C-alpha positions in Angstrom: 123.1 5.4 17.1 123.9 8.4 19.4 124.4 10.7 16.4 120.9 9.8 15.1 119.4 10.2 18.6 121.0 13.6 19.0 119.6 14.7 15.6 116.2 13.5 16.6 116.2 15.4 19.9 117.7 18.5 18.3 114.9 18.6 15.8 112.3 18.1 18.5 113.5 20.6 21.2 113.6 24.2 20.0 112.0 26.0 22.9 113.9 25.7 26.2 117.0 23.5 26.7 117.5 20.0 28.0 120.7 18.2 29.0 120.9 14.6 27.7 123.1 11.7 28.5 122.9 8.6 26.3 123.3 5.0 27.3 126.9 5.0 26.0 127.7 8.0 28.2 127.7 10.7 25.5 126.4 14.1 26.9 124.9 16.9 24.9 122.4 19.8 25.2 119.5 20.4 22.9 117.3 23.5 22.7 117.4 27.2 22.1 120.7 27.9 24.0 119.1 29.1 27.2 120.4 27.5 30.5 119.0 23.9 30.7 116.5 23.5 33.5 116.5 19.7 33.5 118.7 16.8 32.6 117.9 13.2 31.7 119.9 10.0 31.2 118.9 7.0 29.1 120.1 3.7 30.6 119.9 1.6 27.4 120.2 2.0 23.7 117.0 0.0 23.1 115.1 2.6 25.1 116.4 5.4 23.0 115.3 3.6 19.8 111.9 2.9 21.2 111.4 6.5 22.2 112.3 7.7 18.7 109.8 5.2 17.1 106.8 5.7 19.5 107.5 8.8 21.6 103.9 9.2 22.9 103.9 5.8 24.4 107.4 4.8 25.1 108.8 7.8 27.1 106.3 7.2 29.9 107.0 3.5 29.9 110.8 4.1 30.0 110.3 6.5 33.0 108.0 4.0 34.8 110.6 1.2 34.3 113.6 3.4 35.4 115.1 3.2 32.0 115.0 7.0 31.8 116.3 8.9 34.8 115.8 12.6 35.6 119.3 13.6 36.9 118.5 17.3 37.4 115.1 18.9 38.0 111.9 16.8 38.1 109.8 14.9 35.7 107.5 17.9 35.5 110.4 20.1 34.3 111.2 17.5 31.6 107.6 17.2 30.4 107.2 20.9 30.5 109.9 21.2 27.9 108.2 18.4 25.9 104.8 20.1 26.0 106.2 23.4 24.8 107.6 21.6 21.8 104.7 19.2 21.3 103.8 20.5 17.8 107.3 19.6 16.6 106.6 15.8 16.8 104.8 16.4 13.4 108.2 16.9 11.8 108.7 13.1 12.0 106.8 11.4 9.2 106.3 8.1 11.1 104.9 9.9 14.1 102.6 12.0 11.8 101.3 8.9 10.1 100.7 7.0 13.3 98.8 9.9 14.7 96.6 10.1 11.7 95.8 6.4 11.9 95.0 6.6 15.6 92.8 9.7 15.1 90.9 7.9 12.3 90.4 4.8 14.4 89.7 6.6 17.7 86.1 5.5 17.9 87.2 1.9 17.9 89.4 2.5 20.9 86.4 3.7 22.9 83.9 0.9 22.5 82.4 1.7 25.9 79.5 -0.6 26.0 78.0 -1.5 29.4 80.5 -4.2 30.3 83.6 -2.4 28.9 82.6 0.8 30.6 82.6 -0.9 34.0 86.0 -2.4 33.3 87.5 0.9 32.3 86.2 2.6 35.4 87.5 -0.1 37.6 91.0 0.2 36.1 91.4 3.7 37.5 88.7 4.5 40.1 88.6 1.2 42.0 92.2 1.8 43.2 92.5 1.9 47.0 90.6 4.9 48.2 93.5 5.7 50.5 95.6 6.6 47.5 93.2 9.4 46.5 93.1 10.7 50.1 96.8 11.3 49.9 96.5 14.2 47.4 92.9 15.3 46.9 91.1 18.0 48.9 89.1 17.1 52.0 85.9 16.6 50.0 87.7 14.3 47.5 86.9 16.2 44.4 88.7 14.4 41.6 88.0 17.1 38.9 89.0 20.6 38.0 88.8 23.1 40.8 87.7 26.7 40.3 90.3 29.3 41.5 88.4 32.5 42.2 91.7 34.2 43.2 95.4 33.4 43.1 95.7 32.8 46.9 92.9 30.2 47.0 93.7 26.9 48.6 92.8 23.6 46.9 89.9 23.1 49.4 88.6 26.7 48.7 88.8 26.2 45.0 87.0 22.9 45.0 84.2 24.3 47.1 84.0 27.3 44.7 83.7 24.7 41.8 80.7 23.1 43.4 79.2 26.5 44.2 79.8 27.6 40.6 78.1 24.5 39.1 75.2 24.7 41.6 74.6 28.3 40.6 74.5 27.4 36.9 72.1 24.6 37.6 69.6 27.0 39.3 68.8 24.3 41.9 65.8 25.0 44.1 64.8 23.2 47.3 63.0 20.0 46.5 64.4 19.7 42.9 65.1 16.2 41.7 68.7 16.0 40.6 70.7 13.3 38.9 74.5 13.3 39.3 76.0 11.2 36.6 79.4 9.9 37.6 79.1 11.1 41.2 82.5 10.0 42.4 82.9 10.0 46.2 79.7 11.9 46.5 80.9 15.5 47.2 78.8 17.3 44.5 75.7 15.3 45.3 76.0 16.0 49.1 76.5 19.7 48.4 73.4 19.9 46.3 71.4 18.0 48.9 72.7 19.7 52.0 73.3 23.3 50.8 70.6 23.5 48.1 68.0 21.2 49.6 67.6 19.0 46.5 66.7 15.3 46.3 69.8 13.9 44.6 70.5 10.6 43.0 74.2 9.9 42.4 75.3 7.1 40.1 78.7 5.6 39.6 80.3 2.5 38.1 83.1 2.4 40.7 82.4 0.1 43.7 85.2 1.8 45.7 83.6 5.2 45.1 80.1 3.9 45.8 81.2 2.5 49.2 82.8 5.8 50.3 79.8 7.9 49.1 77.3 5.7 50.9 79.4 5.9 54.1 79.4 9.7 53.8 75.7 9.6 53.4 75.3 7.6 56.5 77.5 10.0 58.4 75.4 12.9 57.1 72.2 11.6 58.7 68.6 11.0 57.6 67.9 14.6 56.8 70.2 14.5 53.8 68.0 13.7 50.8 70.5 11.8 48.6 71.1 8.2 47.4 73.9 6.6 45.6 73.7 3.7 43.1 76.0 1.5 41.2 74.5 2.2 37.8 75.3 3.2 34.2 73.7 6.4 32.9 72.0 4.3 30.2 70.1 2.3 32.8 68.5 5.2 34.6 64.8 5.8 34.4 62.6 8.7 35.6 62.5 12.4 35.2 64.8 15.0 36.8 64.6 18.8 37.2 68.4 19.0 37.1 71.1 16.8 35.7 74.8 17.3 36.4 77.9 15.4 35.3 81.3 16.4 36.5 84.4 14.8 35.1 82.5 11.8 33.7 81.9 12.7 30.1 85.6 12.0 29.2 84.7 8.3 29.7 81.6 8.2 27.5 83.4 7.4 24.3 83.2 9.2 21.0 80.8 6.6 19.5 78.3 7.0 22.4 77.8 10.8 22.4 74.4 10.4 20.7 73.3 7.9 23.4 74.5 10.1 26.2 72.7 13.3 25.1 69.6 11.5 24.0 69.4 10.0 27.5 69.9 13.5 29.0 67.0 14.7 26.9 64.8 11.7 27.9 65.5 12.1 31.6 65.4 15.9 31.8 62.1 17.7 32.7 60.7 20.0 30.0 61.7 23.0 32.2 64.9 21.4 33.4 68.6 22.4 33.2 71.7 20.2 32.8 75.3 21.0 33.2 78.2 18.9 31.7 81.6 19.7 33.1 84.3 17.9 31.1 87.9 18.1 30.1 88.0 19.5 26.5 90.3 19.9 23.6 90.5 23.5 22.5 91.8 22.5 19.1 90.8 20.1 16.3 89.9 16.5 17.3 92.9 14.2 18.1 93.4 10.7 19.4 93.9 10.0 23.1 97.6 9.9 24.1 98.6 6.2 23.8 100.3 6.1 27.2 97.3 7.6 29.0 95.0 5.2 27.1 97.0 2.2 28.1 97.9 3.0 31.7 95.6 5.6 33.1 92.2 6.0 31.4 91.4 3.1 29.0 88.5 4.1 26.8 88.9 7.7 27.7 88.7 10.6 25.2 89.1 14.4 25.4 86.5 15.9 23.1 86.7 19.0 20.9 83.5 21.1 20.7 83.1 19.9 17.1 82.8 16.3 18.5 80.2 17.3 21.1 77.9 19.9 19.5 76.4 17.8 16.7 75.2 15.1 19.2 73.7 17.8 21.4 71.8 19.2 18.4 70.6 15.8 17.3 69.2 15.2 20.9 67.1 18.3 20.6 68.8 20.2 23.4 69.7 23.9 23.6 73.2 25.0 24.6 72.1 27.8 27.0 75.6 28.6 28.3 79.2 27.6 27.5 82.2 28.5 29.6 85.8 27.5 29.0 87.9 27.2 32.1 91.5 27.9 31.2 94.4 27.0 33.5 92.2 26.1 36.4 93.0 22.5 35.9 96.7 23.2 35.6 96.6 24.8 39.0 94.5 21.9 40.4 97.0 19.4 39.1 99.9 21.3 40.5 98.3 21.0 44.0 97.7 17.3 43.4 101.2 16.7 42.1 102.9 18.5 45.0 100.6 16.7 47.5 101.3 13.3 46.0 105.0 13.9 46.1 104.8 14.9 49.8 103.1 11.6 50.5 105.0 9.5 48.0 106.3 7.0 50.6 102.7 6.3 51.7 101.7 5.7 48.0 104.6 3.3 47.6 103.5 1.4 50.7 100.0 1.0 49.1 101.4 -0.1 45.7 105.1 0.0 44.6 107.8 2.1 43.1 106.8 1.6 39.5 103.2 2.6 40.4 104.5 5.8 42.0 106.6 6.6 38.9 103.5 6.1 36.8 101.5 8.5 38.8 104.2 11.1 38.9 104.4 10.9 35.2 100.6 11.1 34.9 100.1 14.1 37.2 103.0 16.0 35.8 102.1 15.3 32.2 98.5 16.2 32.7 99.5 19.5 34.3 101.7 20.3 31.3 98.9 19.6 28.8 96.6 22.1 30.6 99.4 24.7 31.1 101.2 24.6 27.8 98.9 22.9 25.2 95.2 23.2 24.1 93.6 21.2 26.9 90.9 23.1 28.8 87.6 22.4 30.7 84.2 23.0 29.1 81.1 23.7 31.2 78.1 23.2 28.9 74.7 24.2 30.2 71.8 22.5 28.4 68.0 22.8 28.4 65.0 21.7 26.4 63.5 25.2 26.4 65.3 28.3 25.2 63.9 30.3 28.1 64.7 27.8 30.8 67.5 30.0 32.2 67.6 33.9 32.6 68.5 36.0 29.6 71.8 37.3 31.1 74.5 35.6 33.1 74.1 37.9 36.1 72.2 35.2 37.9 75.3 33.1 38.3 77.2 35.6 40.4 74.1 36.4 42.4 73.4 32.7 43.2 77.0 32.1 44.0 76.9 34.9 46.6 73.8 33.3 48.2 75.3 29.9 48.1 78.5 31.3 49.7 76.6 32.6 52.6 74.9 29.2 53.1 77.9 27.0 52.7 80.2 29.1 54.8 78.0 28.4 57.8 77.1 24.9 56.9 80.6 23.6 56.2 80.6 21.7 58.6 79.7 20.0 55.3 80.3 16.3 55.6 83.8 15.8 54.3 85.6 12.6 53.4 87.7 10.9 56.0 
């Protein structure tokens, strides 16, 4: 068994080096001969066999259950080696076949009708809000930050993200804005308080809704915003601007036409929409099975080839497309380090297995953004081809104006 396992890992790991100890106590190193930066120990032979058969699902489960231990380095160091060698999983025919089947059937795994969408959101976003306060920035932005320079703090980068999106939206005082998937309300409050818009934020998370409404109460009557427990498919009315940050990943591949047709229906003829979503920079693939089971059920990271046909069928123009590379890797690094610093508090809220699950999630997510093809797309949409200026100069100019405003106003109502 150990001989087969060693052969499997030797075929898999060709970039970097990893020290391995099997359940029987055999020790060996796999990789390119460079000094090993991490070491792991498998505690039982059944776990080794499960990992070889279903690596995408089972390694995370083994780590959660303590059946794989990191004996040198961190789980991030181990997953970084795995991410650098991710393409080599295709050398194993059973893994290749399973991936093709999952990719073919990926729409069936994302049947995000109204009831299922609420269940999926509750699984992740209705966790105790104290958990998210342990590692997010003060405004509780649970999406990719925008690092304008290397020395930016997480709070500065999250504020820059809101500013960057607001600039692209061309929000004017009095504009009616719909925020789809408003989270804890930070983006909506920025658009209301800094830009002077009338903002409607919608979410399917009861925990997030309660926090957003509390923040709105703290902000006072002058803040022109409201928050609703509502699905995007249930919204009526017309809006000058529509924004969605970190929600599109939960729409589901089979519902892209519904989503963009609803955007077209709700958007004013001279309106502008901005979709900020995690994206796959390569060809379409299925959602990682461990992530789908434990973190984001019903979630899917789209390639542009998944998204663009639905936008076209909805009659919308893509007026701008920006690909943010490595910004989410840096965001997740901050989250991972903050979570680790407050790990004991997270364990007090949940338990040790939960903490190991979140360590694996945050470290694995960072690795996909840092070493693989995962990026963030910001897709600007309009009904009219001349709804935005002809050049992108306006973005920087508007960011400068917003920076002057938010630097004096922030003071912006922050969570907690």
